[in-house]
N, C-alpha and C positions, 0 to 999 in steps of 0.2 A: 774700427773699419767701416766705412760708409757702404752699405749694400742697398743699391738702388732697385728700383722695380724690376728692370730688365736683367740685372745680375741675378736677382733672388729667382726669378722665373728659370734662367739658365741653370742655376745651381738645382731647383727642383727638378729640371728635365734631367740633368746629368745623373742626380742620384736615383730618379725613378728608372732611367735608362739602364744603369749598372744593375739595378735590382730586379730587372726582368731576366736577367741570365740565370740559367739553372744552377743550383748549388752542386748538383751531382748528377748522375746517370738516372736517377729515380725521378727527379724533379722535373716538371715541363718547363720549356722555355716560354717566357711571358711575350716574346715576339714570335710566336710560332708560325705566322703566317702574314700575308700583306695586309689582311683585314686587321690583325692586332697592331701592326705599324700604323696603320690609318687611324685607329683608335687612340694610340698614343699620340699621334700629331694633332688630333682634335682635342684630346684631354689637356694637351699643354699649350693649345691656341697658338700653334706655330704658323706664322705667316709666310706667306710667298712659297708654299709647297704645292708642286702640282701633283699629277696623277702618279701614284706609287706603283712600282713594280718588284718582282722577286729581285731584280738587280739592286733596287733600293734597299730591300730587307737584307740581303748579303752585306752591303755596304755598312749599314747602320749596325750589324752584328759585329763587324770588324771594328769600328769605331767604338762601340760599347767595350769591346775586349781591352782597347787601348785606355779607355777612362778607368776600368778596373785596375789597370797598372798603376795608375795616377792615385788611386785611394789606397793601393797597396804598397806604394814606393817607400823606401825607408828613410829617404831624406829630401830637401827640396831640390837638390842637384838632379836626383833621379826622376822626380816628378816634373821638372821643368823640361828635362830632355823629352819625354813623352809628349807634354804639351805643345812643345815647339815643334815637334814632328807633325802633331794632329793639325795645328794651326797653319803651318806652312803648306801641308798637303791640300788643306781646303782652300787655299787661295783667298785668304781674307781680304776684304775690301770695306774696311770702316766707312759707314756712312750715317748720317743722323737722319731719323725718321720720327714722324708723329702719325701713328695710325690706329685704327680700332679704338678711338677715344683714349689713348694714351699720351701723354706728354712726351716732349723730345727725349729721345734715347738713342743708343749707337747700336746698329746692326753691323756684325762683323763679316758676315757671310756676303758673298757676291750676289748681285741680282740674278735670278734664275739657277742658283746653286741647287745641287740635289739635296735630299733631305739630310744625307749622311755629312755633306760638306756643311750644311746649315748647322747641325749639332756641334760637330768638330770646331767650327769656327766660334759661334756664340758660346757653347759651353766650355771649350778650350780656354777663352779669353776670361771667362768668369773665374775658373780655376786657377789661371795665371795671376789674377789680381790676389788671389790668396797667398800664392807663393811669393809675390813681390812683397806683400805686406808682412811677410814672416809669419803667417798663419797656417802653413801647410798642415801642420798637426791637427787642424780642425777638420781635415778631411778625412773620415774614420770608417771603420767597420765596427759593427755591434760587438760588444764583448761578452754577449751572451754564449754560453758554449755551442749551442745548437742553431745559432743564427749567424749568418755572415752578411747580413744587409749593410750596404753603405748609409751613411748620413754625413751631414755638414754640421759640426758643433758650433751653433751660433749662441751658446749661453755665454754670459758675461765672463765667467771665471774658467771658461774651457772645461767644464767638469762632466758634460754630458757622456754617458757611456754606452747607452743603449739607443737602438734605432728608434724604438717607440718605448716610452716609459710605462704606457699602459699594458703593453704585452711582454715583452722582454724584461723589462725593468721589474713590474709587479710579479710575474712569475718566478723570478729569481729571489726577490726580497721575501715573498711568500714561502718559498722552499727553504731559504736560510732560517726564516722565523720558525717553520716547523721542525727543522733540524735542532734548533736551539732548545725549543720546548721539548722535544724527545730526549736530548741530552740532559736537560734539567730534571725531567722526570725519572730518567734513566732506569 
């Protein structure tokens, strides 16, 4: 599957967006206020986004919840239904653009769209390409028992299991090693 620069940026954005959601009532929301949303927009170099408000924050949180449904979808049909709703509600208007030093690429959000519609359109289409390519299973949740972060498995053989091999993966491998050593010395 060919993943262009704009699709990769949209995938990074949607993963980071979904991962801002609190895991439970004790963890903070990564989008706690408009300033956090503004930082998210800047970090992801989202173009054509105006001044943000509480309305934008609430709308982005709703879109974030819908994207979480895509990552939790049991099959492609379920994922497609959510993606279709997101993209349709955003009022997509595909157009070619070359801005900020990037070569030609497609933006799916309408000019002047809200940040929530921007995310729903561009990120929704990036996820749609995975469903179309039969790669929906690459949209995953971390398999570490104490982690529910999302990621897109871009490994060649679809074998990635953890959101971050340096944290979740290493921690579980070290725990398994210590358990084997403890059992061996019994």
